N, C-alpha and C positions, 0 to 999 in steps of 0.2 A: 450947167457942164454935167452934171449925172446923167440928167436923162438923153441929154443927145449923146452921151458913152450907151447909152442902152440902146437907144435906137441904131446904134450904129455895130454893137453887137448881134443884135437881131436881124439886121439887113445882112451881116455876111452868113450869120447862119440859115437865113432863109433863102437865100443864093445859091448857099452850098447844095441846101436839100432840093432847089426847083434842078440844078446839074444833075445830081445823083439819083434823085426820086425819093420818097419820104420812106419806104420801107429800107433803104439803102443807107440813108441818113441817120436811121435808126439805130440801125444794124454795124454803122459805119464809126470808127473811131474819129473825133473831132480832134485833128491836130491844131494846134496854136498857126502853125503854119501853111496847112490848109485853110482854114478862116480868114487868116489874112491876105493869102493868094487869091480866094474868091472876093474878098472884099475889092481887092486892086482890080478887081475886073470892072467895076462899077465905072459907068461915065463918067462919074465926078472924082479927079485925085484924093486920094486921102491921104496922101506920105505927107502934107503939112498940116492936115486939120488934126485937133486933138481926137481922139478915139480909141476904143477897148483894144483893136486889134493891133492898131500902130504904137499904144503902149507897149503891148507887147514885144512889139519886133524892134523898138528903141530898149530895151530891156536887156534883147538879147544880144545885140549890139554890142551892149554896154557889158554884159555878164560874160558872152563867148568868145571873151579874148583869150586864145589858146597859146598854150607857150612855146607849142610844137603844133602848127598850124596845117590846114588841108593841104598846102603846097610844100610842106615838107614830107609828105607823104610818097615812099618811094615807089615805083611801079610796079607792078607785078604780071610776068606771062605765065603764073604757074598756075594758073587755073583755066580751064576751058569750059566756058559757058553751055550745056547743054539743052535745059529745057526751062519753061519758067514753070513754077511750082506756087508761086502766090504772089496777091499783087493789093498793094495799099494805096491810099491817096497819095503817096509822095514816093514809095519804094516799091521794087520789083523784087522777088526771092527767084532764085534760077539754084536748080540741080545742077553743080558743076564737078569736073575731075579735078584733081591737084596732082597734077602729073610728078611732081618730086618723090609725093610720097603714095602715089596710085591708089588714090581712096577717092572715093565720093565724099564733099562736102553741100553745104548751103552756103550760097552766095547772095547776097543782098544788095542792091546797088540802088541810085536816086533815079528815080523816074525822068526822063528827058522834058526839058521845058519848066521844071516846077519853079517856084519862086527861089531866090538865090539863100536866102535864109536857113531855105531847108539843108544845106550843106552841112550848116553848125550843129543842127538838129539829130542830123544824122551822125556827127562825130560824137555826139552826147550822150548818145543809145549807145555806141560804142563803147566809149569809156567806162559807163555806168555796168552795161552785160559784163563786160572784162574785168570788173571789178568783184561780180558776185559769182565765186566760184562755189559752187552748190551741186549736189546729185540729181536736184530737181529744176536748176536754171541752165538753160541750153548753153554748153562751152563755146567761146570765142575762139578761132583761131589765127587768125591774120588781119589787120588793116592795112589796108595797100591801096595803089590807086589802079584802076583797068587799064585798058586798053585806050578807051575814049575821055580818058582824063580825070574821069569821075571817081571819087571815093567807094571802096567797097569793102565789104566786111564778110570772111570768111567765115563760116559757124558749123557747129556739128548738124550732119543732115540725120534728123529724126523721121526713121521710116515709123509710120504707125497710120494713127487718126485724129483728127481733134475730137478733142472732148465733145464739143457741140454735138458733132453727126455721131459719135454713140449715144450720147444723151437721146437724141430725136431718131434714132435707129432700132433702139431697144424694144424688148415688151414691156418692160415696166415690172419685172414679178418681185419677190422679196429679195433674193438674193442677187440683183440689179442694183437696189437702193444700197445696198449695203458696199457692191462693186464701186458705185460711183461715190459713195461719203467716203471710202479708201481713197480714190481721187483727189477729192477735195481737202483732204488730212495732208495729201503729199504737198499738194498747193499752198496749204498754212505754211509747211515748212520752208519753202522757198521764199516765203512772204515776208514770215517772222526772224530767217537769216538776213533778206535784205534790211530789214526795220534793223535789225543789227549793225547793220553795215552802213546806215545814214540816209536809205531810200525808199522811196514811195514808188509804186508800181501806177497806180492811177487808172489801170485799163483792165482789170481783170475781167475777165468772163469767158465761159468755157471756149470760145473760139481760139484763144490766145492760150489754149491747153492743147499740148499734144501727148497721148499716149500712146507708146512706144509696142511693137510688137510683142514686148516680152514683159507687158506692164509696165514699163519705164514711164514717169511722168515729167514734164518739162514745160514751164512758164516761160512763155515767150513774149516779144515784142514788149519791148523795155523803152520803149521810141518816145513816149510823153512823161516817161519817169523821172522825177525831180530830187533833189537832195536834201537833207534836214538840216545840215550843221554848213554856216555859210563859210567859215574861210575854207574848208573842203572844198566846196562847191567853187569860190574862185580859184582855188590851185588847182583844179580840174576842169574847168570850165564847164560844168554842169548848172542848168539851171536851177534857184535855191526856190523852193515851196512859196516864199513870201512872191516872189517874182510873178508867179503865174497868176494872169491877169485876166483869162479867159475860159470859157467854158471848155474843159477838154474830157476826155474819155467817151466814152458809147452811150447815146441817150437812153437805150433802156435799159443802163445798169448805173447809172451815175449818181453819186453822191449830190444831196444838195448844194454842198460848196464847190462841188466839181460843176454843177449846171448853174449856179452863180458866178464863177468863176472867181470865187475866193480864196486866193493862194492862202492868206493869212491864217485862214481857217481851216486848212487841209493838215491833215496828219496820219498818226496810223490808224485813227480810227476811220480813216477816211478808205483805206482798202481794206478796212473791217468790212464798211458797208459793202465794197465791189465783192467780199468773199460772202455775204450775207446774199448779196445778188445772184452769186451762182447758185447757192442754196436753193433759194428758190426757183431759178429755171431748173435745179436737179429735181425738185419734187412738183413742180407744174407743168415742166415741160413750155415755158413761156418765160421772157424777160419779166426783170421787174417792173419795168415801166413800157406801157403800151399806148395807143393813140392814134387816130389818122391824120396826125398832123405834127410834124416836130416840135413845135409849141407845145401842143398836148401831152408829148412826151416828158419835154424840160418839164412844164409845170408840174407834172406828175412826181417827177426827180424830185424837184424843188420843195414838193410839200413832204414827200413818203408817207403819206397817212398807212397807219397799220392794214396789214391785207387779211382779208378775210378766207382763211382756207379751207377745202372741203373736208367733209367728214373723214375723208380715206387717210387724211393726209396725220401721220402722228402728232396728237398735240404739243408735246413736247419738242418735235423737230418744228413748227410751226413759228411755238414760241422761240425757239431761239433763231429762226431765219426774222421774224419781227425787231427783235430787239437788236440782234446786228443792222437792219436797214432803219434804225429808228431816225427819223429826222433831225434832233438833236443829236451831235457828236456825245454829249457827256451821258446819255442816255443809251448808248453802245455797249457790247463788251471794249475794255480799256485798252485790252491789246489782243493781237492774234493768236497768242497763247490760250488767253481765255475763252476764245471763239471755237478753238481748237479742243479743248479740255471739255466743254462744254456738248461737242458733238461726239468726243470719245464716251463721256458719261454716257450720252444717250445709246448708243451702238453698244455699250456694256450691261447696261439696262435690257435694251434690246435680246442682248443672248441670256440675259440672265430671264426674261421673260419666257424665251425661246424654251431654255432648258428644265426652267418651271413647268411649263405646259407637258415637257415629256415627262416629268417626275409624276406630276397628274394622271396620264396615260398610265403608266407604270404602277400607279397607286391603284387604279381602277380594276388592273389586272392582277394587282394583288389580292385585292378581296374577294375577287373571283374562282380566283385558285384555291384561297382558303374555303369557299363555299363547295367549289369541287373535293377537297381533300374531306370535307365532313361528309361528302354524298359516295367518296370512293369506297372499297372494298378492302379489305386489308391486305390483299396483294398487289393492290391500286398506288396505294399511300404510301411508298418509299419514293415510287416516281413523282407524284403529286407533291411533295415534303420537298424535295430539289428543285420544283417549278416556284414553290413558295419563297424558297430562300433566294431563286435567282430574283424573281419580279422585285422581293424588297430591296435589293441590294443596288437595283437599278433605278427602284425611286430614288435611295438613300443617295447615293451618287450624284442624281439629278440635284436633288435638293440642297446637298451637301455646297455645291458648287454656285450656286444662285443665294444660297444664304449671305445677308449682310450688302447685297448688291442694290444698291437704291430701294425705288418702292417696292418691289418683290421681295424683298429681305425677310417680311412679316408674314408673305402667304408661303416662300421657301420653307422657312421655320415651321408652320403650322403643318405643309404637308409632310417635313419632317417627322413633327412629332405624332401625326396621324398614322403613318407608316410604320414607326415605332410601337404603336399603339395596337394595330391590326397584329403585328408578329407577336407582340406578347399576349395578346387576349388566345395567338393560336400556341404560343408556347404553355401557357397554364391548361389548354385544354389538352395538350399532349404532355403535359405535366415534367416539360423539358426545361428544369430548376436552374442548371445552369445559364441557358440561353435567357430565361427571366429575369434572372437575377443582373446578367449584363446590360439587357434593356431598361431595365430599372436603373443601374447606375448611370446611365445616360437621358433616360426622361422619366424622372421617380413620380409616381402618383399615390396618391395613400391608399386608393381604393385597389387598386392594382396589388400595391405592396402585401394588402392585406390578404387579396385571392392568392398571392405567392405564397404567404406565410401557412395560408391552410393548405394549398397543394403539397406542401413542403413535410406538415403534419401527415396528411396520409401518405404521403410516400415514406417517412421515417418508420409510420408502423406497418406497412406493408412490406419495409425492407426486414422491420424485426419478424412479423410473422414469415416471411418468406427463410429467412435465417433457420427458425425454428424447426421448417418445414425440411429444410437442407440437411439439418441437423438428425431430423428422424431417418429421413432419408438415407443418410449417411449409417447410422446404425443400423438399419435394415437392409442394406447392400449385402446380399451372398457373396458378391464378388471380393469384398474385405476378408472373407475367412474361405472363400473356396480352395486355394492351395494346400494352406494351413490344414483344412479339415482333409482334403486329399491326402495327405501326408499322415495324417493322427489314422483315416480308416486304412489305409495301405500298410501301416505297422500293427495295425490291429488284426488284418487280416493275415498276415504273415505269421504273427503271434501265436494267433488262434491256429491257424493249420499246423503250426509247431504242436499247439498244446491236445491238438485232436490225435495227433499222429503218437505224442508220447502215449498218451491217453488208453489209446487202442494198443499198443506195445505193453503195456503194465495190463491190459485185461485179459492178456492172452496168459499172462502165468499168474494161476490160482492163489498163490503165494504173496503177488503184489497187489492184489485186488484189495489195495486199503481206501476206503471211501476217507477218511481224514487225509489220507495222501493225495488223493484226485482232489480236494478239496482245497485245498493248500496250494496245487499247481493253478487249476482256475482261479485261484484266489487272488495269486502271485500276476497271475496275466491280468486280472483285470482290474489291480493296483496300480500296476507298470503302463496299461493302455491309458487309464484313467491319469496318469501323472502324466503322461506324455502328452496327453490331448489339452491337458490345464496349461502345459508349457507352452504349448504353439499355437492355442489361440489365444495366450494373453500377449503374447507378441504380434509387433505391426498395426495394421490397419483391423485388425482382429480387436485391438482391445475397445470397449465400451461400445460395442456393437452389442445391437440387442437379440441380434439373431444367433449369437454364440451361446448364451444360455439357454436359450431353447433346443437349439441343437443339443447341447449337453446336459441340459435336462431331461432331454426325452430317452436319451442312452443312457443316462445314471437311473432313469426308470427302469429300462429295460433290464440293466444288470442288475439293480436290486430285483426285481421278480425272478429273474434267472437264480439267483443267491438264493432268495425265498422258495424257489422251486425246490434245488437242490436240498436246503435244510428241511423244506417238509418231506423230500422223499427218504433222509436219512433216518429220519424221526419214524416214519413208516416202514423202515427198514426193506426197502427196496434196492433195486442192486444197481448197483452205480449205471447211469446214462438211462434207466429204465425208462425215467418221466421225459426223457432231454426232447421230447417231441413237443412237451408243453412251453419249455425256455426257446426252441425255435419258432413256435406260433407266435412267440413273444416278440421276436427276433423281426418277424415278417410285419407285425403291428408296428415297430420303431420303423420300418424301411418306408411305409403306407404313411405314418403321422409325418414323417420328413417330405416324402412325397407329395404331400396336398400342402405342405410350405413351402414349397420351393420348386421342382418340376418332377411333372408326372411321369418322366422316365424310369424313377426313382421305384415305380410300381413294379419292374421288372425284377429285382431283386426281392421285392416283397412278396412278390407271388413264388419268387423260388423257393423263399424260405417257408412258406406256407405249404406249398405242394410237399415241400420235403417234411415238413411238421405231419402230413396226413401219413404219408408212407411211412415215417419213423412209427407213427403209433400204432399202425399194422404190422409194423414189421420191426421190432426192438430191435432183435439182434443185429441189425444193420445201422444202427443210431448213430454208432460213433464215426464209423468210415460218410455217413450221410451227410451227418451234423458238421465233420471236419471240411467236407470236400465243398459243402454249401458255403461254409464260415469265409474260407480259404478263396475263392473262387471270387465270392460277390462284394467282399468287404474290399478285398484286393482292387478288382475290375473298378468299382467306383471309385477309391482312393486315386488310382489312374487316371479316372475320368476329369477326376476334380483336376488333377495336379495339368492335366493337357488343356485345361480350359473350356471345361464344359460347363455350360450355363448352369446355373443351378438360381437363379434369380426367380422371387419370389413371381407368383402367376397374376397378370395382369387381371 
């Protein structure tokens, strides 16, 4: 009996293949009612003889008892058929206009002259599709009876292209693989939803997937779908999976249990096989099973031997495909969700691989930028340093996003460490301690830490040395004493001029020519000037200056010399101011010494005092007037210049 049924099955299949052609048969859906119809065209009647096709018909006549059969469908004249947009073995799909809503829809009708049992299959398909409300499953609008009395199903008109046409019309670049895998993931979502609702599609293939104009994905043609729950199937007049007794689906994609017509063996893993077959066509651009005869193709489907993919196919994707299309259902992914997760993991790792490669490119550029920095001039280094940090940021960003993703996490971690190490060595070379410490905190390295500590010690030693140099420079800064020194010179000039004027008045009166009196006057002027200088130079920034003692010391020496000259002249009984040219010469020397310590323009008053000393030596009778004039003009002028900001910095 079993052998007879097997012969019946193959007779029906071969009759169908002879009618539509081998290639069409291999690519066309084998529906039970079609095989039954083909078998009934044989000369010998099969209606009363046991056989596989007849068993299926009996099952359908028992199962498909609808609570509301096709006779109860209301006729509808709301749809105007425009053109045929698709044809199957049992049905025709039209583009139509729904008058009441002024919209275009797709209307599926049964082809004229087919087996009467086809109507029951049609109603079963309508019932299942209507129950599957999902974004990736074409929506059903109306089930009604057309003007010709045949049932019709109005559905959403999907404007787009079949996935099969997209697969075989592309150029096969890297981006296209990712896009097609995205379509497959959307198909997985629809199938997983159908499984949750208790239905198997059983004819998943790229031809039955439509991609809309804006990327929408719809799983179409639920014509041979079956239910998984016996009670629900009886209530809805839908064929239960265990009652499927003949080959069903498309030979090029069939799972072994579909090719053998073993309904009891069909489950969610059957649709997983079909999804794997779709993935196979995605990566090879050919169906999973091929051959010169239908029987060859079905034999391949029954065996489903692992496929040897070309080296250009990613190994991980090849492994996913072979596992999904394993001959034994137990060796496949248990659920569509597991299959989808494997593809998503592949895409994630692929993205990680791509971004890791970008990180490696940035790492190479970082190394090149550091080499350029080492060869750059001081003027070019700031811009080069900016380029170094930009390249490091690019590499770090890429590696951080790839760390922890599949097999590339280790390589990304290594790249991240290499980028940090390169920048750390650059930070050590440039003695950027702050940057080096931040990098060490992220990627500690004992050898690098010792180098950083050595650099820190050098930087600290230089900081101490630099601070000492700054302190010395501060103490040698003439600008710290310029204004107070200007006040001292201005006060001394005014006091000296007043003293000279008083001296000249006293010398005119013979009775007033008292050397002790004149000595007291000039001594008092010297004490007042010295005290004022001490007070002014002790205030503010002048405190601690190394130049203040020099200035004070210079003029203190000059004052002591002038005082000694006055004492000597008194002891020699010289007339007052008779030897004033000697004191004038000493003042000239004081200005000359100060000029050499500060600015050469102070040689001008030095020269004036020197010239005055020569003149006073030749004409002692004019000494008081010459001395007083020189003193007042020179010291007051220098004081005003200092107070106005004339530079008296030390010579370079």
